[in-house]
TORSE-634075 format. One record per residue (C-alpha): residue number from 1; residue in three letters; x, y, z. Coordinates in Angstrom, 2 decimals. Layout:
<sites>
[site NUM,'ALA',[X,Y,Z]],
...
</sites>
This chain:
<sites>
[site 1,'UNK',[-21.75,2.18,-10.11]],
[site 2,'UNK',[-19.70,3.92,-8.03]],
[site 3,'UNK',[-16.47,2.08,-7.48]],
[site 4,'UNK',[-14.80,3.29,-3.98]],
[site 5,'UNK',[-12.47,0.87,-4.21]],
[site 6,'UNK',[-8.76,2.32,-5.45]],
[site 7,'UNK',[-6.86,0.81,-2.92]],
[site 8,'UNK',[-7.23,-2.67,-4.12]],
[site 9,'UNK',[-6.34,-1.06,-8.03]],
[site 10,'UNK',[-7.14,1.15,-10.45]],
[site 11,'UNK',[-8.50,2.10,-13.81]],
[site 12,'UNK',[-5.69,2.18,-15.76]],
[site 13,'UNK',[-5.29,5.41,-17.77]],
[site 14,'UNK',[-5.02,6.16,-21.29]],
[site 15,'UNK',[-2.41,7.57,-21.18]],
[site 16,'UNK',[-1.06,4.00,-19.12]],
[site 17,'UNK',[-2.70,2.04,-22.38]],
[site 18,'UNK',[-1.19,4.01,-24.75]],
[site 19,'UNK',[1.92,3.83,-23.82]],
[site 20,'UNK',[1.66,-0.08,-23.41]],
[site 21,'UNK',[0.28,-0.61,-26.95]],
[site 22,'UNK',[3.28,-0.35,-29.08]],
[site 23,'UNK',[4.92,-3.31,-27.33]],
[site 24,'UNK',[1.91,-5.80,-28.16]],
[site 25,'UNK',[2.83,-5.08,-31.87]],
[site 26,'UNK',[5.97,-2.47,-32.97]],
[site 27,'UNK',[8.18,-3.31,-30.91]],
[site 28,'UNK',[7.82,-6.72,-29.28]],
[site 29,'UNK',[11.44,-8.11,-29.35]],
[site 30,'UNK',[13.02,-9.37,-26.78]],
[site 31,'UNK',[15.52,-6.95,-25.46]],
[site 32,'UNK',[18.12,-9.28,-24.14]],
[site 33,'UNK',[18.53,-9.86,-27.90]],
[site 34,'UNK',[21.74,-8.94,-29.45]],
[site 35,'UNK',[20.08,-7.70,-33.08]],
[site 36,'UNK',[19.07,-4.40,-33.31]],
[site 37,'UNK',[14.89,-5.37,-33.29]],
[site 38,'UNK',[15.41,-6.51,-29.71]],
[site 39,'UNK',[18.01,-3.60,-28.73]],
[site 40,'UNK',[14.99,-1.21,-29.81]],
[site 41,'UNK',[13.09,-3.18,-27.14]],
[site 42,'UNK',[15.81,-2.44,-24.94]],
[site 43,'UNK',[16.19,1.40,-25.41]],
[site 44,'UNK',[12.78,1.38,-24.69]],
[site 45,'UNK',[13.39,-0.56,-21.24]],
[site 46,'UNK',[16.47,1.74,-20.35]],
[site 47,'UNK',[14.00,4.53,-21.26]],
[site 48,'UNK',[11.24,3.37,-18.53]],
[site 49,'UNK',[13.88,3.31,-16.05]],
[site 50,'UNK',[15.43,7.02,-16.62]],
[site 51,'UNK',[12.60,8.52,-16.12]],
[site 52,'UNK',[10.28,6.09,-13.27]],
[site 53,'UNK',[13.98,6.93,-11.37]],
[site 54,'UNK',[13.15,10.41,-12.15]],
[site 55,'UNK',[9.72,10.10,-10.46]],
[site 56,'UNK',[11.51,8.77,-7.35]],
[site 57,'UNK',[14.89,11.32,-7.19]],
[site 58,'UNK',[16.95,8.21,-7.55]],
[site 59,'UNK',[19.57,6.56,-9.88]],
[site 60,'UNK',[18.06,4.74,-12.94]],
[site 61,'UNK',[20.83,1.98,-11.68]],
[site 62,'UNK',[19.05,1.94,-8.53]],
[site 63,'UNK',[15.83,0.28,-10.35]],
[site 64,'UNK',[15.38,-3.06,-10.57]],
[site 65,'UNK',[12.05,-3.73,-12.17]],
[site 66,'UNK',[9.22,-6.44,-10.72]],
[site 67,'UNK',[5.60,-8.29,-11.52]],
[site 68,'UNK',[4.68,-5.77,-8.01]],
[site 69,'UNK',[4.63,-4.96,-4.76]],
[site 70,'UNK',[4.91,-8.20,-3.30]],
[site 71,'UNK',[7.94,-8.85,-4.94]],
[site 72,'UNK',[9.78,-5.96,-4.34]],
[site 73,'UNK',[8.83,-6.63,-0.48]],
[site 74,'UNK',[10.29,-9.87,-0.97]],
[site 75,'UNK',[13.02,-9.49,-2.62]],
[site 76,'UNK',[14.09,-5.81,-0.48]],
[site 77,'UNK',[13.51,-7.66,2.95]],
[site 78,'UNK',[15.19,-11.46,2.03]],
[site 79,'UNK',[18.34,-8.61,0.60]],
[site 80,'UNK',[19.01,-6.84,3.87]],
[site 81,'UNK',[18.39,-10.55,5.58]],
[site 82,'UNK',[20.74,-11.95,3.64]],
[site 83,'UNK',[23.31,-9.32,4.34]],
[site 84,'UNK',[23.23,-8.97,8.21]],
[site 85,'UNK',[23.20,-12.43,8.53]],
[site 86,'UNK',[26.65,-12.26,6.59]],
[site 87,'UNK',[28.02,-9.74,9.44]],
[site 88,'UNK',[26.18,-11.97,12.74]],
[site 89,'UNK',[23.38,-9.57,12.41]],
[site 90,'UNK',[20.10,-11.12,11.96]],
[site 91,'UNK',[17.60,-8.85,13.82]],
[site 92,'UNK',[14.75,-6.93,12.46]],
[site 93,'UNK',[12.60,-4.32,13.38]],
[site 94,'UNK',[8.60,-3.41,11.64]],
[site 95,'UNK',[4.90,-3.07,12.59]],
[site 96,'UNK',[2.07,-4.95,13.33]],
[site 97,'UNK',[0.04,-3.46,10.42]],
[site 98,'UNK',[2.24,-4.22,7.44]],
[site 99,'UNK',[0.98,-5.46,4.12]],
[site 100,'UNK',[1.30,-9.28,4.67]],
[site 101,'UNK',[3.45,-9.18,1.85]],
[site 102,'UNK',[6.36,-8.41,4.50]],
[site 103,'UNK',[4.36,-9.93,6.78]],
[site 104,'UNK',[4.90,-13.77,5.66]],
[site 105,'UNK',[8.43,-13.14,4.54]],
[site 106,'UNK',[9.51,-12.16,8.12]],
[site 107,'UNK',[6.98,-15.02,9.12]],
[site 108,'UNK',[9.45,-16.97,6.54]],
[site 109,'UNK',[12.72,-15.49,8.15]],
[site 110,'UNK',[11.57,-16.44,11.69]],
[site 111,'UNK',[11.45,-19.77,11.15]],
[site 112,'UNK',[15.20,-19.27,9.94]],
[site 113,'UNK',[16.11,-18.25,13.04]],
[site 114,'UNK',[15.98,-13.83,12.65]],
[site 115,'UNK',[13.90,-11.76,15.13]],
[site 116,'UNK',[11.65,-9.84,14.55]],
[site 117,'UNK',[10.47,-6.96,16.67]],
[site 118,'UNK',[6.58,-5.75,15.43]],
[site 119,'UNK',[6.42,-2.43,16.78]],
[site 120,'UNK',[2.80,-1.53,18.36]],
[site 121,'UNK',[0.89,0.74,16.81]],
[site 122,'UNK',[-0.95,3.78,18.30]],
[site 123,'UNK',[-5.44,4.31,18.31]],
[site 124,'UNK',[-4.00,6.82,15.29]],
[site 125,'UNK',[-2.40,4.33,13.68]],
[site 126,'UNK',[0.75,6.23,13.64]],
[site 127,'UNK',[4.51,4.73,14.62]],
[site 128,'UNK',[6.65,7.09,15.80]],
[site 129,'UNK',[10.56,8.07,15.05]],
[site 130,'UNK',[11.52,7.07,19.41]],
[site 131,'UNK',[9.69,3.45,18.99]],
[site 132,'UNK',[12.10,2.95,16.09]],
[site 133,'UNK',[15.12,4.57,17.98]],
[site 134,'UNK',[13.62,2.64,20.97]],
[site 135,'UNK',[13.61,-0.78,19.01]],
[site 136,'UNK',[16.91,-0.41,16.91]],
[site 137,'UNK',[19.80,-3.18,18.84]],
[site 138,'UNK',[23.76,-3.67,17.96]],
[site 139,'UNK',[22.44,-6.96,16.08]],
[site 140,'UNK',[19.68,-5.20,14.45]],
[site 141,'UNK',[19.50,-5.74,9.80]],
[site 142,'UNK',[16.53,-4.30,8.61]],
[site 143,'UNK',[13.65,-1.87,9.33]],
[site 144,'UNK',[10.97,-2.02,7.10]],
[site 145,'UNK',[8.38,0.30,7.58]],
[site 146,'UNK',[5.50,1.09,5.28]],
[site 147,'UNK',[4.63,4.06,3.76]],
[site 148,'UNK',[0.93,4.47,4.03]],
[site 149,'UNK',[-1.31,1.53,5.65]],
[site 150,'UNK',[-2.97,-0.07,2.81]],
[site 151,'UNK',[-6.26,-0.40,5.27]],
[site 152,'UNK',[-6.90,2.69,7.18]],
[site 153,'UNK',[-4.60,4.68,4.68]],
[site 154,'UNK',[-2.17,6.41,7.93]],
[site 155,'UNK',[0.59,7.73,6.51]],
[site 156,'UNK',[3.28,7.70,8.45]],
[site 157,'UNK',[6.70,9.99,8.94]],
[site 158,'UNK',[8.71,8.64,6.60]],
[site 159,'UNK',[11.68,10.54,6.65]],
[site 160,'UNK',[12.10,11.11,10.36]],
[site 161,'UNK',[11.92,7.08,11.29]],
[site 162,'UNK',[14.59,7.18,7.96]],
[site 163,'UNK',[17.23,9.85,9.75]],
[site 164,'UNK',[16.93,7.30,13.04]],
[site 165,'UNK',[18.04,4.72,10.51]],
[site 166,'UNK',[20.69,6.61,9.02]],
[site 167,'UNK',[22.28,7.11,12.57]],
[site 168,'UNK',[22.26,4.46,13.69]],
[site 169,'UNK',[23.68,2.52,10.68]],
[site 170,'UNK',[20.55,0.11,9.77]],
[site 171,'UNK',[19.22,-0.38,6.37]],
[site 172,'UNK',[15.79,0.93,6.32]],
[site 173,'UNK',[13.02,0.02,3.92]],
[site 174,'UNK',[9.22,0.87,3.07]],
[site 175,'UNK',[6.64,-0.85,1.44]],
[site 176,'UNK',[5.35,2.35,-1.15]],
[site 177,'UNK',[2.79,0.67,-2.32]],
[site 178,'UNK',[-0.32,3.06,-1.10]],
[site 179,'UNK',[1.69,5.99,-0.99]],
[site 180,'UNK',[3.16,6.10,-4.89]],
[site 181,'UNK',[1.48,8.75,-7.32]],
[site 182,'UNK',[-0.91,9.90,-4.66]],
[site 183,'UNK',[2.10,11.78,-2.00]],
[site 184,'UNK',[5.13,12.75,-2.51]],
[site 185,'UNK',[7.84,10.50,-2.99]],
[site 186,'UNK',[11.57,11.35,-2.51]],
[site 187,'UNK',[13.85,8.61,-1.83]],
[site 188,'UNK',[16.55,11.12,-1.11]],
[site 189,'UNK',[15.32,13.89,0.61]],
[site 190,'UNK',[13.38,10.82,2.86]],
[site 191,'UNK',[16.36,9.05,3.63]],
[site 192,'UNK',[15.23,5.66,2.34]],
[site 193,'UNK',[17.36,2.93,1.23]],
[site 194,'UNK',[14.89,0.45,-0.35]],
[site 195,'UNK',[11.20,0.82,-1.77]],
[site 196,'UNK',[8.66,-1.34,-3.11]],
[site 197,'UNK',[5.84,0.31,-5.42]],
[site 198,'UNK',[3.08,-1.51,-7.81]],
[site 199,'UNK',[1.38,-0.27,-10.85]],
[site 200,'UNK',[-1.70,-1.11,-10.95]],
[site 201,'UNK',[-2.25,1.85,-7.54]],
[site 202,'UNK',[-2.02,4.42,-9.48]],
[site 203,'UNK',[-3.43,3.66,-12.78]],
[site 204,'UNK',[-0.79,1.77,-14.40]],
[site 205,'UNK',[-1.38,-2.07,-15.40]],
[site 206,'UNK',[-1.30,-5.30,-13.08]],
[site 207,'UNK',[1.38,-7.61,-12.73]],
[site 208,'UNK',[4.18,-4.82,-13.19]],
[site 209,'UNK',[6.16,-2.62,-10.02]],
[site 210,'UNK',[10.09,-1.84,-9.19]],
[site 211,'UNK',[11.83,-2.22,-6.16]],
[site 212,'UNK',[14.58,1.13,-5.25]],
[site 213,'UNK',[17.74,0.31,-3.38]],
[site 214,'UNK',[20.63,2.53,-3.02]],
[site 215,'UNK',[23.39,2.39,-4.33]],
[site 216,'UNK',[26.09,-0.07,-2.66]],
[site 217,'UNK',[23.21,-1.75,-1.44]],
[site 218,'UNK',[23.53,-5.97,-2.94]],
[site 219,'UNK',[20.19,-7.44,-3.90]],
[site 220,'UNK',[19.71,-11.05,-3.20]],
[site 221,'UNK',[18.11,-12.91,-6.41]],
[site 222,'UNK',[14.30,-14.60,-4.88]],
[site 223,'UNK',[14.05,-15.62,-8.94]],
[site 224,'UNK',[17.16,-17.13,-10.20]],
[site 225,'UNK',[16.98,-17.40,-14.27]],
[site 226,'UNK',[18.88,-15.35,-16.95]],
[site 227,'UNK',[21.08,-12.42,-16.13]],
[site 228,'UNK',[18.16,-9.20,-16.90]],
[site 229,'UNK',[17.99,-6.39,-14.46]],
[site 230,'UNK',[21.93,-6.79,-13.60]],
[site 231,'UNK',[21.60,-10.16,-13.10]],
[site 232,'UNK',[19.44,-9.62,-9.81]],
[site 233,'UNK',[15.86,-10.21,-11.70]],
[site 234,'UNK',[15.76,-13.42,-13.41]],
[site 235,'UNK',[12.73,-13.20,-16.79]],
[site 236,'UNK',[11.97,-11.63,-19.90]],
[site 237,'UNK',[11.22,-7.90,-18.83]],
[site 238,'UNK',[7.61,-7.11,-19.67]],
[site 239,'UNK',[8.21,-4.32,-21.65]],
[site 240,'UNK',[4.55,-2.77,-22.28]],
[site 241,'UNK',[3.69,-3.16,-18.44]],
[site 242,'UNK',[6.89,-1.28,-17.82]],
[site 243,'UNK',[5.79,1.28,-20.50]],
[site 244,'UNK',[2.44,1.18,-19.00]],
[site 245,'UNK',[3.71,1.79,-15.06]],
[site 246,'UNK',[5.87,4.50,-16.01]],
[site 247,'UNK',[3.39,6.62,-18.15]],
[site 248,'UNK',[1.20,6.34,-15.32]],
[site 249,'UNK',[3.70,7.15,-12.59]],
[site 250,'UNK',[5.14,10.28,-14.14]],
[site 251,'UNK',[1.46,11.42,-14.81]],
[site 252,'UNK',[0.18,10.64,-11.46]],
[site 253,'UNK',[3.77,12.29,-9.68]],
[site 254,'UNK',[3.06,15.64,-11.98]],
[site 255,'UNK',[-1.06,15.30,-10.73]],
[site 256,'UNK',[-0.18,15.13,-7.11]],
[site 257,'UNK',[-1.12,18.89,-5.52]],
[site 258,'UNK',[-4.10,19.07,-7.76]],
[site 259,'UNK',[-5.82,15.84,-7.42]],
[site 260,'UNK',[-4.95,15.84,-3.42]],
[site 261,'UNK',[-6.54,19.61,-3.75]],
[site 262,'UNK',[-9.69,17.85,-5.47]],
[site 263,'UNK',[-10.02,14.39,-3.07]],
[site 264,'UNK',[-9.02,15.86,0.24]],
[site 265,'UNK',[-12.47,18.50,0.55]],
[site 266,'UNK',[-14.75,15.43,-0.81]],
[site 267,'UNK',[-12.67,13.14,2.01]],
[site 268,'UNK',[-13.49,15.34,4.56]],
[site 269,'UNK',[-17.66,15.48,3.13]],
[site 270,'UNK',[-17.83,11.84,2.91]],
[site 271,'UNK',[-16.42,11.47,6.74]],
[site 272,'UNK',[-18.49,14.31,8.61]],
[site 273,'UNK',[-21.58,12.16,6.64]],
[site 274,'UNK',[-20.75,8.89,7.83]],
[site 275,'UNK',[-19.70,10.29,11.66]],
[site 276,'UNK',[-23.49,10.92,12.36]],
[site 277,'UNK',[-24.50,7.44,11.60]],
[site 278,'UNK',[-24.42,6.66,15.32]],
[site 279,'UNK',[-21.97,3.86,17.53]],
[site 280,'UNK',[-19.54,4.82,14.79]],
[site 281,'UNK',[-15.10,6.04,14.12]],
[site 282,'UNK',[-12.99,6.45,11.99]],
[site 283,'UNK',[-10.04,4.32,11.88]],
[site 284,'UNK',[-6.57,5.60,11.90]],
[site 285,'UNK',[-5.40,10.10,12.14]],
[site 286,'UNK',[-7.61,12.26,10.01]],
[site 287,'UNK',[-5.41,14.29,9.52]],
[site 288,'UNK',[-1.79,12.58,8.51]],
[site 289,'UNK',[-4.08,10.16,5.86]],
[site 290,'UNK',[-3.98,9.25,2.27]],
[site 291,'UNK',[-6.05,12.07,0.42]],
[site 292,'UNK',[-8.76,9.20,-0.44]],
[site 293,'UNK',[-9.34,7.08,2.24]],
[site 294,'UNK',[-11.77,7.09,4.03]],
[site 295,'UNK',[-11.77,3.51,7.26]],
[site 296,'UNK',[-14.93,3.54,9.41]],
[site 297,'UNK',[-15.95,0.36,11.89]],
[site 298,'UNK',[-20.23,0.54,12.82]],
[site 299,'UNK',[-20.84,-1.82,15.93]],
[site 300,'UNK',[-23.97,-3.77,15.83]],
[site 301,'UNK',[-22.99,-5.11,12.11]],
[site 302,'UNK',[-20.67,-7.40,9.69]],
[site 303,'UNK',[-18.59,-5.93,6.98]],
[site 304,'UNK',[-19.45,-9.13,4.50]],
[site 305,'UNK',[-23.23,-8.52,4.71]],
[site 306,'UNK',[-22.53,-4.36,4.56]],
[site 307,'UNK',[-20.66,-4.78,1.79]],
[site 308,'UNK',[-22.88,-6.72,-0.36]],
[site 309,'UNK',[-25.78,-4.70,0.08]],
[site 310,'UNK',[-23.87,-1.42,-0.56]],
[site 311,'UNK',[-23.01,-3.29,-4.02]],
[site 312,'UNK',[-26.52,-4.29,-4.84]],
[site 313,'UNK',[-27.18,-0.21,-4.56]],
[site 314,'UNK',[-24.03,0.08,-7.20]],
[site 315,'UNK',[-21.48,1.06,-4.53]],
[site 316,'UNK',[-17.47,-0.76,-4.91]],
[site 317,'UNK',[-16.23,-1.04,-1.53]],
[site 318,'UNK',[-13.86,-3.24,0.51]],
[site 319,'UNK',[-13.53,-3.91,4.37]],
[site 320,'UNK',[-9.86,-4.20,4.42]],
[site 321,'UNK',[-6.97,-5.19,2.58]],
[site 322,'UNK',[-8.57,-7.14,-0.85]],
[site 323,'UNK',[-5.17,-9.51,-0.34]],
[site 324,'UNK',[-7.40,-10.89,2.08]],
[site 325,'UNK',[-11.12,-9.72,1.42]],
[site 326,'UNK',[-11.84,-13.59,0.99]],
[site 327,'UNK',[-11.33,-13.92,4.93]],
[site 328,'UNK',[-13.40,-14.29,7.87]],
[site 329,'UNK',[-10.92,-13.17,10.17]],
[site 330,'UNK',[-11.40,-9.32,11.56]],
[site 331,'UNK',[-8.49,-7.00,10.24]],
[site 332,'UNK',[-4.75,-7.29,11.70]],
[site 333,'UNK',[-4.90,-3.34,11.02]],
[site 334,'UNK',[-7.67,-3.12,13.07]],
[site 335,'UNK',[-6.30,-5.07,15.80]],
[site 336,'UNK',[-2.99,-3.72,15.87]],
[site 337,'UNK',[-4.49,-0.32,16.35]],
[site 338,'UNK',[-7.10,-1.21,19.80]],
[site 339,'UNK',[-10.50,-1.84,18.06]],
[site 340,'UNK',[-12.35,-5.74,19.44]],
[site 341,'UNK',[-12.83,-8.38,17.47]],
[site 342,'UNK',[-16.58,-7.62,16.95]],
[site 343,'UNK',[-16.02,-4.46,16.33]],
[site 344,'UNK',[-13.24,-4.87,13.56]],
[site 345,'UNK',[-16.19,-7.06,11.90]],
[site 346,'UNK',[-17.76,-4.01,11.09]],
[site 347,'UNK',[-15.69,-2.16,8.92]],
[site 348,'UNK',[-16.10,-0.58,6.01]],
[site 349,'UNK',[-12.68,0.93,3.63]],
[site 350,'UNK',[-14.10,3.20,1.41]],
[site 351,'UNK',[-11.09,4.48,-1.17]],
[site 352,'UNK',[-11.99,7.42,-3.82]],
[site 353,'UNK',[-9.67,8.71,-6.71]],
[site 354,'UNK',[-10.00,12.73,-8.09]],
[site 355,'UNK',[-12.58,12.14,-10.36]],
[site 356,'UNK',[-15.66,11.51,-7.86]],
[site 357,'UNK',[-17.69,14.29,-7.46]],
[site 358,'UNK',[-19.84,15.95,-4.56]],
[site 359,'UNK',[-22.90,13.54,-5.71]],
[site 360,'UNK',[-20.97,10.55,-5.34]],
[site 361,'UNK',[-20.11,11.09,-1.87]],
[site 362,'UNK',[-23.64,12.40,-0.91]],
[site 363,'UNK',[-24.93,9.01,-2.58]],
[site 364,'UNK',[-22.34,6.93,-1.19]],
[site 365,'UNK',[-22.92,8.30,2.59]],
[site 366,'UNK',[-26.89,7.91,2.35]],
[site 367,'UNK',[-26.48,4.49,1.17]],
[site 368,'UNK',[-23.96,3.52,3.66]],
[site 369,'UNK',[-26.76,5.12,6.52]],
[site 370,'UNK',[-29.65,3.51,4.84]],
[site 371,'UNK',[-28.17,-0.02,4.87]],
[site 372,'UNK',[-26.33,0.23,8.06]],
[site 373,'UNK',[-29.63,1.30,10.00]],
[site 374,'UNK',[-31.37,-2.08,7.79]],
[site 375,'UNK',[-28.74,-4.03,9.00]],
[site 376,'UNK',[-28.44,-3.13,12.31]],
[site 377,'UNK',[-32.56,-3.79,12.83]],
[site 378,'UNK',[-31.84,-7.00,11.93]],
[site 379,'UNK',[-29.20,-8.25,14.33]],
[site 380,'UNK',[-29.80,-9.75,17.65]],
[site 381,'UNK',[-26.54,-8.19,18.80]],
[site 382,'UNK',[-27.14,-4.68,17.80]],
[site 383,'UNK',[-30.49,-5.70,19.75]],
[site 384,'UNK',[-28.57,-6.75,22.97]],
[site 385,'UNK',[-26.22,-3.43,22.48]],
[site 386,'UNK',[-29.47,-0.65,22.59]],
[site 387,'UNK',[-31.48,-2.94,25.48]],
[site 388,'UNK',[-27.99,-2.51,27.43]],
[site 389,'UNK',[-26.99,-6.37,27.50]],
[site 390,'UNK',[-23.82,-5.47,26.34]],
[site 391,'UNK',[-21.78,-2.66,26.16]],
[site 392,'UNK',[-21.38,-0.46,23.63]],
[site 393,'UNK',[-17.36,0.17,22.54]],
[site 394,'UNK',[-18.55,3.85,20.29]],
[site 395,'UNK',[-20.00,6.82,22.14]],
[site 396,'UNK',[-23.02,7.65,20.60]],
</sites>
């Protein structure tokens, strides 16, 4: 099997697994307990907080552990919205191709009287700092723009966008779920006020993440109950998960340059190979993208059929975000960059990791080429394109 859906989730590393084991057996106390056994777990929790903070270049007290990226996104956005509302500021800026954890949170806020500006995304999948600057108003309380897109892998100019927000005194949050552990993340250097990450995207465990919130930002609770996480996130901490995430994050950050340099030529080999398929196009900027992300559209096919036939050939892939892969609707990300519905339906996301080989890449190219050809030969829609009944969207 070739697993090429690492943007959906990753295999846990041995380092992460080994870091978790003691907290299932030997150190299983509740870190809120006052006795020594519980305080041993508390010490482990705070050690992880310090180490995770070091990876992001922030202070340990600026880290709140969560159940994952979606919770962290929700808490960051709701906190900024509530703080803004107290000052009469109820305008938020985002992009049209954010993860649904962001978009759905904003839709809920719109029902509560907030106004949201959804910035258009250029055809290359990148939003410019000038767009952000032009959209900021006197009543803007938050800008939330993802670090790297989860479907097409494009990396946004986060440092520059953050600088615009600092200049205009507007909070800046970024969903860095796809970026953390794969490209450099430095909250101070990149002018980030709040940031969300999720462990299972960089070889850590599922169900664990964190929210960075710069000192001075008041977080609002979205989970109420106990006084854990400085009374900002109720619930007994998942020490094992947090330990696994921290170990995986440290390992990933230490290997970023090495892994990037290994994956980049493989990614380019894959893009070159798939580009040879007629009437196909890469989605998103070729240069400013994650090292392991390749996303293509193919005219005349349906993505669901492509995925099923690739599965028969031993290749695990995706047609978009794993959170919406069961939907029959075309990707909102592809629509945001201008792909028409009929082309957006024929998308394929392949996300590789540092363990891939040239042989793996070549097999994927061969398999995708064969499956696309097979599906087109069966398709009345493709027949119309070939016979000129319908115009092609892509150049040959």
